[in-house]
N, C-alpha and C positions, 0 to 999 in steps of 0.2 A: 505493500501500498507506499503509495508515495505523499509525501506530506507538502503542506500546503506551506508555501514562500512568504508569500505576500497577498495580503485581501485588501484592494483598493475597493475608496468609494466615493461617490461623490451625493452631495446632497442641494438642490435647487432649491430656493424659497423663493418665490414672487406674485405679486397680487394675491396671497391668499393662497395659494398652490406650492407645498411640499413633492417633490419630484424625488425620491431617491434610484441610483442606480448603485451596485457591486458588480465588480469582477474577479476572480482568483489568478495569481502568474502576475508573471511577465508576461507582457505584453498585451495582453487580455484584452476583447470585445470587451464592455459593459453592457452589462444586463440588467432591461428594464422592471423593478423590481414592485413599484407601487407607486401609484398618484394621489394625495391627497386633497381634495377643491376644497376652498372657505375652511381654510384651516387658521386658525390665530392663533401665531406667536407670541407668547410671552419673553421679552428676554428684557431682564432688567438693564436698564440703562446704567454704563459705564459714570461713573463721577468722574468729571471733570472740570480741573481746575480754573479758576477763575481771572483773569486781567483786569484791572480793574483802573482805566484813565481818567486824569483828575487837570481840568481846566476850568477857569472863567469864562472863555471865552469860544462861544457855543460851534463857531465855523471851525477853527483849528480841532475841537472838540469832539465834533464830527467827523472832519478830516483822518486824524489820527483811529480816530474808533473802523470806522469804516474798512482802511486800511490794512489792519490788525486783524478784522474780523474774518475778511476776504481770503487772508492767509493762514491764520488760526484755525479756520472752520475745521471741529470734530476734531479738534486735541484743544482745546478750550474757550472758554464761555469768556467773550469778551463787555464789558460794561463800564458804565459811562457816568461821570457825575459832575454835576455845574459847581468846582469848588469844594472848599477842604472840610466843609462842615455834612454838606449831602454825601462827600466821601466818607468822609467818617459815619454817617448814619448806615450808608448801605455796606461799610464792612460789616459791622457789628450784630447788622443784620443777617449779612450773609455767616458768619461769623457763626449766629445762634443759630441759626436753622442748619449747622455742620457740615457747612461747606466749604473747599478751601480755597483762599487766596492766593495764587503763587505769586504775582508779580503788580505791584501797585507804580506806574508812571503818571509824575505830578509835574503839572507846570509849581514854579515857584511864586512868583508874583500876583497870588488873586487876595480882594477883598477879605476880610476877615480872619482868615488863616494862610499863613504862608505857607508852601509844598514843604518848607523843612520841618515846621511846625507839624502838620499833618504825616509825614514820613514817620518820624519819634514817634506822638501818638499809637503809628499804626505799629513800631517797633516793640513798643511797652508790651502792646498786647499779644501779639506774637512778631520773634524775632527773626523766625525762620521764614517769613514775605521780602521777597523780594525787592528794593527800591531803587525807583533809580526817577532824578530828577529833569525833567524837558522844560528846559527855561531859555529865553533870549538875555535874561537879565541878572542872573544869582550873584550874587556880593560874593567875598571870599569870607567874608564870618557865614553867611549862609553854607556856602557848600562847606566849612568845616565842620556846624553846629551838624549836619545831613551824616555828615564824614562819621565825625565821633557819634553821632549818638542815634543814627540810626542806620548805622555799616550801613549808607550809602554805594548800591551796587554801580552805579554810571549818573554818570548828566553826559546828558544830549542839546549841544544847542538846538536852537529854534534860527531859521530854519530846518526840519530834520531832512535828511536821506531816506526815502522809502526801503531800500534793502537794507540801511543801516541799524534803521532803528529795528527791522522784520532782525537781522542779528543777534543786536542786545539783547531783545528780546528772546532768542532760542536758547542765547547764553544763559541770560536770568531763570527761563525755565529748567536750565541743567542744573546751574544754581542752587536753586529751589529745590530740587527732590536733591540733592547732596545734604542739606540744611535737613531733610526730613529725615535720610537715612541717620545722618549724623545726633539729633534731636532722641532716634530712637533706640538706640546705640545704647 
């Protein structure tokens, strides 16, 4: 009796129809086994981390949001907040719901709460979150505060280059994963 070395299977799910094909051996033709129609598959969604974009200028915020949302679709959820207080409220809400905020990218010059102040408050709550300052007007003092008290990851000058900001966010997501592993150890 010959042993079966390989079992191959293909399962296709499309528009509520599940089709299964199986075959034995190498270079085998697949045999249609079963088609189930009107099947509802319940697959729990994977938790995707959030990228939180913060700026008081709506046009800049929406531009950043759309660039990141288009690039990171399926990997992260991109949210936006128009100002530091709104960002802190949204951040707290997401954390209280058990969501993960991986990256916060904030403008520096905003009314009521400056970007460095926001990043410091976020750092005190969740030090593993990676912080990026996006600004055209940051002072040396603000940068020093963000570096020393919020572990600022990067500073990106306005106007930004799309490829550069995406590369910084990709690096920030890697850093976030590393921060989480280090915190768990």
